[in-house]
C-alpha positions as CSV (number, residue, x, y, z in Angstrom):
1,X,-16.1,68.2,-24.5
2,X,-15.8,64.5,-24.2
3,X,-19.5,63.7,-24.4
4,X,-19.6,66.0,-27.8
5,X,-16.7,64.1,-29.3
6,X,-18.4,60.9,-28.2
7,X,-21.8,61.6,-29.8
8,X,-20.0,62.7,-33.0
9,X,-17.9,59.9,-33.7
10,X,-18.9,57.2,-36.1
11,X,-19.2,53.5,-35.2
12,X,-19.8,51.4,-32.0
13,X,-18.3,52.1,-28.6
14,X,-15.4,49.8,-29.1
15,X,-14.6,51.8,-32.4
16,X,-15.0,55.0,-30.7
17,X,-13.0,54.4,-28.1
18,X,-10.1,53.1,-30.3
19,X,-10.5,56.5,-32.6
20,X,-10.1,58.5,-29.4
21,X,-7.1,56.6,-28.2
22,X,-5.3,56.8,-31.3
23,X,-6.1,60.7,-31.3
24,X,-5.0,61.0,-27.7
25,X,-1.6,59.6,-28.7
26,X,-1.4,61.6,-31.8
27,X,-1.8,64.6,-29.9
28,X,0.6,63.5,-27.3
29,X,3.0,62.6,-29.8
30,X,2.9,66.1,-31.6
31,X,3.3,67.9,-28.2
32,X,6.6,65.9,-27.4
33,X,7.9,66.4,-31.1
34,X,6.8,70.0,-31.8
35,X,5.4,71.9,-28.7
36,X,7.6,71.2,-26.1
37,X,10.9,71.7,-27.8
38,X,9.7,74.9,-29.4
39,X,8.8,76.3,-25.9
40,X,11.9,74.7,-23.9
41,X,13.9,77.6,-24.5
42,X,11.6,80.1,-23.1
43,X,11.2,78.1,-19.7
44,X,13.1,79.4,-16.7
45,X,14.1,76.0,-15.3
46,X,16.5,75.5,-18.0
47,X,18.5,78.8,-16.3
48,X,20.6,77.0,-13.5
49,X,22.9,79.0,-11.0
50,X,25.0,75.7,-9.5
51,X,28.8,76.0,-10.4
52,X,29.2,79.7,-11.0
């Protein structure tokens, strides 16, 4: 997958690296902003039994 991305991005190597870094940050931000909060209620580790 990574060689395919590298070959299909425009520009010289530094520009490609910058584009990949920005894309990785965008994916990580989207996960923390929308994906993880949407999945959190379905995770079993939020069901604590301490104090019952």
